[in-house]
Structures are given as structure tokens and as C-alpha cells.
C-alpha positions, 0 to 999 in steps of 0.5 A: 517494503520493496520486496513486499511491494514487488511480490504483490505487484507480481501476483497482481500481474499474474492475475491479470494475464488470463484477462489479456487472453480473452478476445472480448473488447470489454475484457481487453479494455478492463485489462488495459485499465488495470494494467495502467493502475498497476504501472502507476502504482509501481512507478509511485512506490519506486520512483515518486515516493523515494524522491519525495521522502529524500528531499522532505523526510518525515519530522524527527520531532517527538511528541511531548505528551505529559504522562499523567496518571489521570489520563491513563486509559483502563482496559477491561479484559474479558475471559472467553470460555 
């Protein structure tokens, strides 16, 4: 998932660059807030989550569900013309 996260992060930053060039105080503040959100998200995806998942991996227990023919869900198909 790292490549997809990096690509979306780079696109987000490229979208923020024009906002940084506007001399208005309001857009400058907006740029700072959005950049801070991007930085925290990047740090969360590449530092915090991998460390937590290293020490607390997801459970490998499989759910044991009884496969009863009575519990089977029927799906109706509709043909569109």
C-alpha cells in the first residue's frame, strides 16, 4: 500500500502548491492547516501504523461459521435491456 499512499500524497501536495503562492492571509492559513494534515497522515501511514502492527499483529484466528443450507442468502438477478 506504500506506493499508492505516496502517489496520493504527492498529488495532494501538488494540489496545495498553488495555494501557497496566494498572498492572502486566509489562504496561507488554509495552506498551513492542509499541509499539517498531510504531514500527520504521512507520518501515521509510514511510522505509527507499521510499528503498531509489528507489535500487535492482526488476529490469525479464522471465524468458524457453520455453513448451513438454511442460512444461505438468495440473490435475484435482474436483466437490464
